[in-house]
N, CA, C and O of each residue as an XYZ file, in Angstrom:
764
protein
N     -68.062     55.015     31.339
C     -67.096     54.206     31.837
C     -66.941     52.870     30.953
O     -65.849     52.346     30.735
N     -68.171     52.385     30.472
C     -68.081     51.088     29.716
C     -67.210     51.197     28.561
O     -66.361     50.337     28.327
N     -67.419     52.435     27.671
C     -66.528     52.700     26.573
C     -64.894     52.465     26.835
O     -64.146     51.889     26.045
N     -64.530     53.010     28.055
C     -63.185     52.946     28.439
C     -62.634     51.472     28.668
O     -61.484     51.138     28.385
N     -63.657     50.579     29.252
C     -63.420     49.141     29.404
C     -63.387     48.667     28.122
O     -62.388     47.961     27.981
N     -64.126     48.755     27.001
C     -64.351     48.057     25.803
C     -62.946     48.650     24.972
O     -62.324     47.788     24.352
N     -62.473     49.889     24.927
C     -61.188     50.450     24.322
C     -60.162     49.656     24.945
O     -59.325     49.099     24.235
N     -60.137     49.539     26.275
C     -58.951     49.027     27.020
C     -58.782     47.288     26.686
O     -57.699     46.736     26.489
N     -59.912     46.717     26.683
C     -59.926     45.155     26.195
C     -59.386     45.282     24.848
O     -58.526     44.476     24.492
N     -59.818     46.276     23.986
C     -59.554     46.116     22.549
C     -58.219     46.145     22.391
O     -57.606     45.404     21.622
N     -57.675     47.073     23.170
C     -55.963     47.333     23.120
C     -55.075     46.112     23.670
O     -53.998     45.751     23.194
N     -55.705     45.582     24.703
C     -55.033     44.461     25.260
C     -55.140     43.043     24.614
O     -54.269     42.191     24.788
N     -56.324     42.829     23.814
C     -56.634     41.637     23.087
C     -55.855     41.624     21.653
O     -56.242     41.019     20.653
N     -54.834     42.311     21.750
C     -53.936     42.258     20.560
C     -52.640     41.693     20.570
O     -52.299     41.655     21.752
N     -51.660     41.190     19.781
C     -50.573     40.696     20.039
C     -49.631     41.631     20.835
O     -49.393     42.764     20.417
N     -49.107     41.169     21.957
C     -48.139     41.984     22.786
C     -46.819     42.514     21.888
O     -45.755     41.898     21.945
N     -46.943     43.401     21.272
C     -45.730     44.020     20.472
C     -45.438     45.178     21.241
O     -46.115     45.501     22.217
N     -44.229     45.957     20.741
C     -44.002     47.180     21.331
C     -45.045     48.269     21.549
O     -44.931     49.076     22.472
N     -46.058     48.284     20.694
C     -47.135     49.234     21.031
C     -47.928     48.940     22.140
O     -48.317     49.858     22.863
N     -48.240     47.681     22.386
C     -48.769     46.964     23.506
C     -48.028     47.527     24.696
O     -48.561     48.353     25.436
N     -46.981     47.147     24.854
C     -45.805     47.620     25.887
C     -45.926     49.210     26.138
O     -46.011     49.625     27.294
N     -45.932     50.027     25.119
C     -45.895     51.349     25.296
C     -47.250     51.978     25.720
O     -47.386     53.124     26.147
N     -48.220     51.070     25.541
C     -49.711     51.588     26.213
C     -49.904     51.142     27.452
O     -50.873     51.611     28.050
N     -49.138     50.243     28.074
C     -49.508     49.530     29.307
C     -49.441     50.780     30.588
O     -50.275     50.785     31.494
N     -48.626     51.531     30.520
C     -48.935     52.640     31.770
C     -50.115     53.577     31.447
O     -50.876     53.922     32.351
N     -50.265     53.952     30.319
C     -51.583     54.677     30.238
C     -52.672     53.838     30.283
O     -53.707     54.469     30.499
N     -52.850     52.478     30.142
C     -53.952     51.706     30.321
C     -54.100     51.370     31.940
O     -55.166     51.308     32.552
N     -52.824     51.177     32.462
C     -52.839     50.883     33.916
C     -53.454     52.081     34.758
O     -54.121     51.800     35.754
N     -53.255     53.397     34.398
C     -53.939     54.589     34.995
C     -55.328     54.658     34.737
O     -56.099     55.002     35.634
N     -55.773     54.331     33.469
C     -57.045     54.369     33.028
C     -57.827     53.378     33.833
O     -58.936     53.694     34.262
N     -57.242     52.038     34.091
C     -57.909     51.003     35.103
C     -57.901     51.458     36.580
O     -58.896     51.265     37.278
N     -56.844     52.032     37.046
C     -57.001     52.494     38.330
C     -58.356     53.608     38.639
O     -59.046     53.721     39.652
N     -58.401     54.236     37.537
C     -59.532     55.367     37.774
C     -60.933     54.497     37.480
O     -61.995     55.064     37.738
N     -60.960     53.260     36.996
C     -62.294     52.632     37.083
C     -62.510     51.951     38.272
O     -63.652     51.528     38.455
N     -61.753     51.772     39.032
C     -61.890     51.086     40.264
C     -62.852     51.782     41.249
O     -62.565     52.937     41.562
N     -64.011     51.195     41.800
C     -64.182     50.154     42.053
C     -65.105     49.059     41.139
O     -65.565     48.008     41.586
N     -65.248     49.506     39.897
C     -66.246     48.885     39.050
C     -65.962     47.566     38.944
O     -64.800     47.277     39.231
N     -66.865     46.441     38.528
C     -66.588     45.140     38.408
C     -65.877     44.878     37.337
O     -65.335     43.773     37.337
N     -65.680     45.674     36.261
C     -64.898     45.569     34.979
C     -63.283     45.890     35.512
O     -62.371     45.302     34.930
N     -63.011     46.696     36.466
C     -61.612     47.277     36.830
C     -60.982     46.046     37.403
O     -59.807     45.874     37.078
N     -61.476     45.237     38.118
C     -60.481     44.057     38.589
C     -60.097     43.118     37.606
O     -58.908     42.808     37.670
N     -60.723     42.603     36.761
C     -60.196     41.781     35.706
C     -59.199     42.329     34.849
O     -58.261     41.624     34.475
N     -59.327     43.665     34.459
C     -58.452     44.530     33.697
C     -57.149     44.402     34.485
O     -56.104     43.896     34.076
N     -57.379     44.934     35.660
C     -56.076     45.028     36.492
C     -55.307     43.803     36.724
O     -54.076     43.814     36.706
N     -56.077     42.623     36.966
C     -55.347     41.410     36.855
C     -54.726     41.155     35.996
O     -53.590     40.731     36.205
N     -55.236     41.313     34.607
C     -54.293     41.011     33.304
C     -53.383     41.973     33.349
O     -52.283     41.450     33.170
N     -53.275     43.304     33.522
C     -52.136     44.216     33.288
C     -51.072     43.692     34.444
O     -49.875     43.677     34.156
N     -51.521     43.256     35.775
C     -50.653     42.563     36.845
C     -49.962     41.453     35.886
O     -48.767     41.471     35.590
N     -50.803     40.580     35.490
C     -49.875     39.396     34.637
C     -48.893     39.783     33.599
O     -47.780     39.260     33.545
N     -49.304     40.715     32.756
C     -48.623     41.115     31.697
C     -47.094     41.813     32.072
O     -46.032     41.725     31.457
N     -47.417     42.502     33.270
C     -46.099     43.231     33.847
C     -45.214     42.164     34.475
O     -44.000     42.353     34.550
N     -45.809     40.992     34.952
C     -44.824     40.121     35.588
C     -44.475     39.007     34.626
O     -43.895     38.040     35.120
N     -44.727     38.989     33.383
C     -44.490     37.943     32.340
C     -43.629     38.715     31.256
O     -43.857     39.800     30.722
N     -42.597     37.857     31.092
C     -41.585     38.303     29.843
C     -42.416     38.478     28.596
O     -43.428     37.813     28.377
N     -41.947     39.389     27.803
C     -42.590     39.721     26.467
C     -42.781     38.330     25.688
O     -43.830     38.031     25.117
N     -41.638     37.515     25.734
C     -41.698     36.304     24.803
C     -42.914     35.325     25.522
O     -43.838     34.865     24.851
N     -42.782     35.112     26.815
C     -43.916     34.373     27.365
C     -45.293     34.821     27.033
O     -46.157     34.046     26.622
N     -45.495     36.244     27.245
C     -46.774     36.702     27.014
C     -47.285     36.534     25.482
O     -48.462     36.340     25.178
N     -46.175     36.642     24.544
C     -46.336     36.391     23.131
C     -46.648     34.966     23.079
O     -47.590     34.750     22.316
N     -46.204     33.992     23.599
C     -46.521     32.761     23.518
C     -48.047     32.219     24.065
O     -48.745     31.308     23.617
N     -48.305     33.225     25.311
C     -49.489     32.874     25.595
C     -50.777     33.409     24.815
O     -51.896     32.899     24.854
N     -50.404     34.499     24.127
C     -51.485     35.113     23.114
C     -51.555     34.205     21.883
O     -52.644     34.105     21.317
N     -50.464     33.514     21.401
C     -50.726     32.794     20.113
C     -51.414     31.531     20.598
O     -52.255     31.001     19.872
N     -51.073     30.958     21.918
C     -51.966     29.616     22.324
C     -53.255     29.842     22.555
O     -54.096     28.949     22.454
N     -53.583     31.278     22.948
C     -55.004     31.658     23.085
C     -55.601     31.620     21.746
O     -56.589     30.919     21.528
N     -55.053     32.334     20.845
C     -55.652     32.472     19.607
C     -55.837     31.144     18.853
O     -56.821     30.968     18.135
N     -54.916     30.246     19.016
C     -54.778     28.935     18.464
C     -56.068     28.147     18.727
O     -56.676     27.603     17.805
N     -56.534     28.087     20.202
C     -57.421     27.425     21.020
C     -58.795     28.029     20.872
O     -59.805     27.326     20.862
N     -58.818     29.283     20.763
C     -60.147     29.948     20.922
C     -60.174     31.068     19.906
O     -59.315     31.947     19.970
N     -61.085     31.088     18.997
C     -61.097     32.028     17.970
C     -61.831     33.443     18.607
O     -62.836     33.421     19.316
N     -61.170     34.548     18.231
C     -61.724     35.754     18.733
C     -62.741     36.409     17.531
O     -63.256     37.521     17.653
N     -62.910     35.659     16.527
C     -63.931     35.979     15.596
C     -65.378     35.738     15.946
O     -65.759     34.567     15.952
N     -66.175     36.634     16.220
C     -67.412     36.308     16.809
C     -68.267     35.488     16.070
O     -68.963     34.637     16.624
N     -68.274     35.690     14.765
C     -69.211     34.917     13.979
C     -68.820     33.354     13.939
O     -69.588     32.541     13.423
N     -67.721     33.013     14.447
C     -67.260     31.642     14.448
C     -68.170     30.951     15.691
O     -68.521     29.771     15.703
N     -68.461     31.907     16.688
C     -69.073     31.229     17.802
C     -70.580     31.390     17.681
O     -71.296     31.115     18.644
N     -71.113     31.846     16.478
C     -72.523     32.280     16.306
C     -73.373     30.907     15.997
O     -74.589     30.903     16.187
N     -72.739     29.832     15.551
C     -73.441     28.804     15.430
C     -73.925     28.548     13.895
O     -74.607     27.589     13.534
N     -73.370     29.742     12.948
C     -73.912     29.846     11.642
C     -72.801     29.014     10.790
O     -71.621     28.831     11.089
N     -73.492     28.577      9.679
C     -72.561     28.062      8.631
C     -71.672     29.023      8.024
O     -71.804     30.216      8.300
N     -70.668     28.575      7.126
C     -69.808     29.314      6.494
C     -70.289     30.572      5.758
O     -69.844     31.712      5.890
N     -71.361     30.119      4.893
C     -71.877     31.240      4.250
C     -72.718     32.165      4.893
O     -72.906     33.219      4.284
N     -73.316     32.003      6.076
C     -73.937     32.936      6.907
C     -72.925     33.693      7.574
O     -73.072     34.897      7.779
N     -71.765     32.970      7.974
C     -70.621     33.648      8.750
C     -70.064     34.775      7.931
O     -69.631     35.814      8.430
N     -70.102     34.498      6.563
C     -69.522     35.497      5.673
C     -70.623     36.696      5.507
O     -70.164     37.834      5.607
N     -71.670     36.598      5.326
C     -72.824     37.436      5.424
C     -72.879     38.203      6.665
O     -73.148     39.404      6.678
N     -72.645     37.562      7.632
C     -72.668     38.561      8.894
C     -71.412     39.300      9.155
O     -71.367     40.218      9.973
N     -70.227     38.840      8.352
C     -69.038     39.677      8.467
C     -69.293     40.849      7.545
O     -68.890     41.964      7.878
N     -70.000     40.646      6.295
C     -70.091     41.530      5.270
C     -70.993     42.659      5.932
O     -70.789     43.857      5.738
N     -72.114     42.107      6.814
C     -73.074     42.974      7.380
C     -72.150     44.068      8.404
O     -72.297     45.290      8.429
N     -71.404     43.455      9.031
C     -70.332     44.470      9.899
C     -69.579     45.249      9.268
O     -69.563     46.425      9.633
N     -68.739     44.831      8.144
C     -68.328     45.667      7.326
C     -68.968     46.862      6.640
O     -68.453     47.954      6.401
N     -70.362     46.376      6.336
C     -71.281     47.468      5.643
C     -71.684     48.675      6.951
O     -71.795     49.894      6.817
N     -71.834     47.918      8.101
C     -72.107     49.017      9.060
C     -71.152     49.904      9.515
O     -71.422     51.092      9.694
N     -69.753     49.301      9.774
C     -68.780     50.182      9.978
C     -68.609     51.233      8.648
O     -68.404     52.413      8.934
N     -68.673     50.910      7.394
C     -68.601     51.904      6.309
C     -69.668     52.807      6.551
O     -69.416     54.002      6.398
N     -70.643     52.522      6.849
C     -71.983     53.361      6.960
C     -71.750     54.606      8.040
O     -72.293     55.710      8.069
N     -70.635     53.964      9.011
C     -70.453     54.915     10.104
C     -69.344     55.913      9.751
O     -69.083     56.956     10.351
N     -68.687     55.361      8.575
C     -67.557     56.307      8.376
C     -66.490     55.923      9.134
O     -65.639     56.762      9.430
N     -66.383     54.616      9.552
C     -65.206     54.247     10.530
C     -64.416     53.151      9.801
O     -64.884     52.293      9.053
N     -63.076     53.341     10.168
C     -62.245     52.332      9.506
C     -61.810     51.241     10.561
O     -61.313     51.580     11.634
N     -61.982     50.131     10.273
C     -61.849     49.032     10.942
C     -60.255     48.935     10.940
O     -59.554     49.698     10.274
N     -59.670     47.742     11.893
C     -58.266     47.618     12.040
C     -57.908     47.077     10.646
O     -58.631     46.407      9.908
N     -56.577     47.523     10.418
C     -55.887     47.118      9.048
C     -55.777     45.502      9.114
O     -55.286     44.929     10.087
N     -56.220     44.915      8.124
C     -56.031     43.512      7.865
C     -56.868     42.463      8.746
O     -56.766     41.239      8.674
N     -57.758     43.227      9.634
C     -58.489     42.264     10.569
C     -59.708     42.298     10.059
O     -60.174     43.307      9.529
N     -60.429     41.006     10.198
C     -61.961     40.803      9.829
C     -62.892     41.502     10.738
O     -62.642     41.442     11.942
N     -63.913     42.146     10.343
C     -64.942     42.966     10.978
C     -65.528     42.305     12.167
O     -66.050     42.982     13.053
N     -65.458     40.866     12.235
C     -66.216     40.207     13.449
C     -65.035     40.007     14.392
O     -65.295     39.403     15.433
N     -63.819     40.402     14.207
C     -62.651     40.138     15.177
C     -62.978     40.949     16.495
O     -63.183     42.159     16.404
N     -63.027     40.330     17.676
C     -63.493     40.997     18.796
C     -62.821     42.381     19.159
O     -63.517     43.376     19.361
N     -61.354     42.411     19.239
C     -61.104     43.912     19.378
C     -61.809     45.056     18.346
O     -62.201     46.175     18.678
N     -61.852     44.499     17.110
C     -62.404     45.361     16.085
C     -63.985     45.799     16.515
O     -64.362     46.969     16.455
N     -64.823     44.721     16.942
C     -66.000     45.114     17.348
C     -66.078     45.960     18.598
O     -66.926     46.848     18.689
N     -65.160     45.691     19.623
C     -64.881     46.398     20.866
C     -64.711     47.795     20.417
O     -65.481     48.664     20.825
N     -63.882     48.024     19.715
C     -63.458     49.542     19.056
C     -64.632     50.047     18.442
O     -64.887     51.210     18.754
N     -65.325     49.563     17.751
C     -66.373     50.073     17.294
C     -67.663     50.422     18.189
O     -68.454     51.338     17.960
N     -67.715     49.523     19.235
C     -68.667     49.821     20.320
C     -68.287     51.041     21.010
O     -69.102     51.912     21.315
N     -67.024     51.099     21.258
C     -66.480     52.355     21.948
C     -66.646     53.492     21.103
O     -67.110     54.497     21.640
N     -66.375     53.537     19.946
C     -66.576     54.678     18.894
C     -67.953     55.042     19.064
O     -68.175     56.228     19.306
N     -68.922     54.247     18.984
C     -70.378     54.583     19.045
C     -70.975     54.897     20.279
O     -72.093     55.383     20.455
N     -70.006     54.530     21.250
C     -70.589     54.509     22.700
C     -71.900     54.140     22.928
O     -72.809     54.836     23.379
N     -71.921     52.853     22.539
C     -73.211     52.207     22.631
C     -73.077     50.746     22.723
O     -72.216     50.236     22.006
N     -73.764     50.003     23.464
C     -73.510     48.512     23.555
C     -74.391     47.624     22.798
O     -74.432     46.417     23.037
N     -75.127     48.208     21.854
C     -76.131     47.299     21.422
C     -75.483     46.277     20.390
O     -76.113     45.233     20.221
N     -74.177     46.467     19.605
C     -73.606     45.583     18.812
C     -72.974     44.359     19.701
O     -72.936     43.198     19.293
N     -72.503     44.774     20.926
C     -72.218     43.830     21.872
C     -73.120     42.875     22.231
O     -72.886     41.668     22.164
N     -74.282     43.425     22.660
C     -75.299     42.688     23.030
C     -76.124     41.933     22.077
O     -76.781     40.961     22.447
N     -76.111     42.381     20.768
C     -76.409     41.568     19.566
C     -75.453     40.113     19.400
O     -75.875     39.043     18.961
N     -74.083     40.394     19.871
C     -73.219     39.345     19.944
C     -72.937     38.569     21.158
O     -71.968     37.816     21.249
N     -74.006     38.811     22.314
C     -73.727     38.399     23.710
C     -73.503     36.929     23.641
O     -72.504     36.501     24.219
N     -74.325     36.044     22.987
C     -74.171     34.782     23.087
C     -72.439     34.261     22.686
O     -71.782     33.427     23.309
N     -72.063     34.947     21.626
C     -70.732     34.620     20.977
C     -69.767     35.017     21.819
O     -68.737     34.361     21.973
N     -70.051     36.294     22.531
C     -69.013     36.640     23.771
C     -68.968     35.671     24.807
O     -67.855     35.324     25.204
N     -69.982     35.177     25.310
C     -70.015     34.389     26.315
C     -69.407     33.043     25.808
O     -68.730     32.355     26.571
N     -69.642     32.684     24.565
C     -68.790     31.232     24.335
C     -67.214     31.624     24.303
O     -66.315     30.933     24.780
N     -67.067     32.822     23.672
C     -65.616     33.221     23.620
C     -65.007     33.184     25.396
O     -64.024     32.538     25.757
N     -65.735     33.904     26.156
C     -65.244     33.879     27.404
C     -65.084     32.551     28.180
O     -64.131     32.295     28.915
N     -66.192     31.690     27.913
C     -66.094     30.452     28.302
C     -65.041     29.516     27.952
O     -64.514     28.774     28.780
N     -64.708     29.559     26.596
C     -63.520     29.087     25.955
C     -62.023     29.432     26.542
O     -61.094     28.642     26.709
N     -62.064     30.831     26.803
C     -60.775     31.252     27.285
C     -60.716     30.723     28.811
O     -59.726     30.163     29.281
N     -61.865     30.967     29.494
C     -61.748     30.321     30.913
C     -61.392     28.927     30.945
O     -60.546     28.541     31.752
N     -61.963     28.122     30.137
C     -61.836     26.522     30.067
C     -60.171     26.447     29.733
O     -59.488     25.501     30.125
N     -59.686     27.445     29.046
C     -58.158     27.289     28.477
C     -57.251     27.786     29.683
O     -56.046     27.536     29.652
N     -57.745     28.404     30.623
C     -57.002     28.846     31.796
C     -56.131     29.892     31.520
O     -55.156     30.140     32.229
N     -56.511     30.677     30.268
C     -55.390     31.762     29.880
C     -55.642     33.327     30.563
O     -56.785     33.711     30.810
N     -54.834     33.895     30.745
C     -55.067     35.214     31.539
C     -55.905     36.097     30.612
O     -56.539     37.067     31.027
N     -55.871     35.696     29.295
C     -56.759     36.699     28.251
C     -58.164     36.678     28.586
O     -58.936     37.567     28.224
N     -58.544     35.563     29.349
C     -60.112     35.495     29.728
C     -60.447     36.611     30.717
O     -61.630     36.946     30.774
N     -59.622     37.189     31.451
C     -60.028     38.164     32.251
C     -60.515     39.556     31.564
O     -61.327     40.326     32.078
N     -59.880     39.738     30.320
C     -60.391     40.786     29.352
C     -61.695     40.784     28.803
O     -62.367     41.790     28.575
N     -62.095     39.345     28.554
C     -63.471     39.296     27.877
C     -64.371     39.281     29.137
O     -65.480     39.797     29.003
N     -64.060     38.780     30.295
C     -64.717     39.074     31.504
C     -65.076     40.397     31.837
O     -66.213     40.712     32.189
N     -64.147     41.158     31.734
C     -64.323     42.749     31.980
C     -65.166     43.230     31.066
O     -66.014     43.994     31.527
N     -65.213     43.004     29.771
C     -66.399     43.281     28.836
C     -67.677     42.972     29.152
O     -68.591     43.795     29.189
N     -67.788     41.648     29.415
C     -69.128     41.248     29.875
C     -69.756     41.669     31.248
O     -70.958     41.651     31.514
N     -68.702     42.062     32.099
C     -69.209     42.672     33.205
C     -69.969     44.268     32.925
O     -70.612     44.851     33.798
N     -69.784     44.699     31.809
C     -70.464     46.001     31.413
C     -71.563     45.923     30.823
O     -72.267     46.901     30.569
N     -71.865     44.613     30.506
C     -73.289     44.314     29.840
C     -74.438     43.851     30.775
O     -74.051     43.348     31.830
N     -75.620     43.918     30.608
C     -76.519     43.530     31.422
C     -76.520     41.998     31.229
O     -76.024     41.521     30.209
N     -77.121     41.133     32.284
C     -77.058     39.615     32.083
C     -78.015     39.295     30.923
O     -79.036     39.932     30.666
N     -77.584     38.299     30.302
C     -78.388     37.968     29.033
C     -79.972     37.872     29.331
O     -80.838     38.499     28.721
N     -80.167     37.012     30.328
C     -81.602     36.635     30.576
C     -82.155     37.752     31.202
O     -83.242     37.909     30.644
N     -82.024     38.539     31.975
C     -82.397     39.835     32.510
C     -82.990     40.702     31.341
O     -84.047     41.322     31.459
N     -82.314     40.696     30.341
C     -82.862     41.625     29.266
C     -84.008     41.211     28.788
O     -85.006     41.931     28.756
N     -83.971     39.892     28.330
C     -85.218     39.247     27.796
C     -86.575     39.288     28.604
O     -87.700     39.433     28.125
N     -86.229     39.130     29.933
C     -87.285     39.200     30.977
C     -87.874     40.490     31.057
O     -89.081     40.676     31.213
N     -87.075     41.317     30.956
C     -87.378     42.747     31.078
C     -87.883     43.350     29.749
O     -88.428     44.451     29.829
N     -87.776     42.795     28.598
C     -88.526     43.111     27.499
C     -87.414     44.119     26.824
O     -87.911     44.750     25.891
N     -86.248     44.375     27.030
C     -85.311     45.213     26.524
C     -84.830     44.666     25.182
O     -84.462     43.494     25.112
N     -84.817     45.542     24.013
C     -84.440     45.137     22.864
C     -83.007     45.807     22.479
O     -83.061     46.994     22.159
N     -81.885     45.253     22.476
C     -80.761     45.862     22.172
C     -80.301     45.392     20.623
O     -79.127     45.118     20.377
N     -81.138     45.343     19.823
C     -80.844     45.231     18.299
C     -81.205     46.495     17.690
O     -82.091     47.135     18.256
N     -80.667     46.987     16.612
C     -80.820     48.018     15.848
C     -82.354     47.613     14.962
O     -82.770     46.481     14.712
N     -82.843     48.628     14.691
C     -84.124     48.414     14.021
C     -83.839     47.743     12.834
O     -82.847     47.987     12.146
N     -84.711     46.875     12.566
C     -84.534     45.871     11.364
C     -84.764     46.610      9.905
O     -85.586     47.526      9.914
N     -84.212     46.345      8.835
C     -84.297     46.869      7.706
C     -83.934     48.320      7.605
O     -83.451     48.864      8.598
N     -84.122     49.003      6.491
C     -83.845     50.288      6.391
C     -82.336     50.564      6.049
O     -81.506     49.694      5.787
N     -82.130     51.853      6.094
C     -80.895     52.223      5.960
C     -79.895     52.322      7.105
O     -80.079     52.798      8.226
N     -78.882     51.813      6.626
C     -77.625     51.484      7.757
C     -77.275     52.977      8.562
O     -77.028     53.050      9.766
N     -77.308     54.002      7.729
C     -76.914     55.312      8.180
C     -78.146     55.838      9.211
O     -77.928     56.459     10.251
N     -79.281     55.521      8.788
C     -80.316     55.733      9.742
C     -80.395     54.822     10.928
O     -80.853     55.231     11.995
N     -80.024     53.776     10.794
C     -79.755     52.668     12.102
C     -78.639     53.398     12.780
O     -78.916     53.685     13.945
N     -77.700     53.699     12.460
C     -76.703     54.409     13.080
C     -76.886     55.474     13.899
O     -76.458     55.562     15.050
N     -77.744     56.567     13.100
C     -78.174     57.703     13.589
C     -79.338     57.430     15.100
O     -79.395     58.009     16.185
N     -80.060     56.398     14.566
C     -81.131     56.011     15.611
C     -80.621     55.589     16.845
O     -81.200     55.891     17.889
N     -79.353     54.762     16.827
C     -78.635     54.123     17.916
C     -77.430     55.111     18.437
O     -76.549     54.696     19.190
N     -77.483     56.374     17.986
C     -76.519     57.301     18.701
C     -75.137     57.150     18.413
O     -74.204     57.687     19.011
N     -75.073     56.199     17.229
C     -73.448     55.954     16.992
C     -72.766     57.045     16.233
O     -71.580     56.820     15.993
N     -73.282     58.248     15.777
C     -72.662     59.342     15.366
C     -72.165     60.113     16.329
O     -71.667     61.197     16.024
N     -72.217     59.683     17.666
C     -71.812     60.457     18.745
C     -70.390     60.512     18.858
O     -69.868     61.160     19.765
C-alpha cells in the first residue's frame, strides 16, 4: 500500500500538464482503494481540489508552491552547497547502481524522483533517511497553505513517527560503506 501512496504523490507533485490530467481518473480509483488508510484522505483531498480548480489556476498554485518551498530534499538538509552536491551525487550513484533511470532533467534529490525510487525499491529506507527534510518540506507547504501540502502529508503518513524509531532502536539507513549494489540487494531494492 505504501508504494502506491509514494507513486501517486510522485505523479501529483509534478506540474499539472496534460499527462497530469490524463492520470487523474486512474489515481482517483487507486486512492479510493486505499481508503480508509491515513494516507488516502489527504490524497483524495488533493484530487478533489485538482478536479475543482481550473488548469490555469492549478498551474499557478504549483508554480507558487515551487517558488516558496523547494522540493529538493538536500536543500532542507542543513548542508552547505558542497555537501548538498555530494548528497545529490550519492543519490545519482544509488539510482545508477540499481539500474534505475531518474526523471528526465530532474535532480536526484527532487522529491518526486525520490518517491518514485522508493516505490521502485518497495522500501522506505531512503525516505526515512531524508525524514527530517521531508518534515521541513511538509511544514513549509503547510505554512504556505498550499493544497500540495496534502501530498507530502500522505507520504509522511506512511512512515513511522521519527522519534518512535529512534526510541525503538530501528535503523532505517542502508549499511555504511561497501558496494552500492550490495547495499541495494541487502535492502531488497532489486525486488
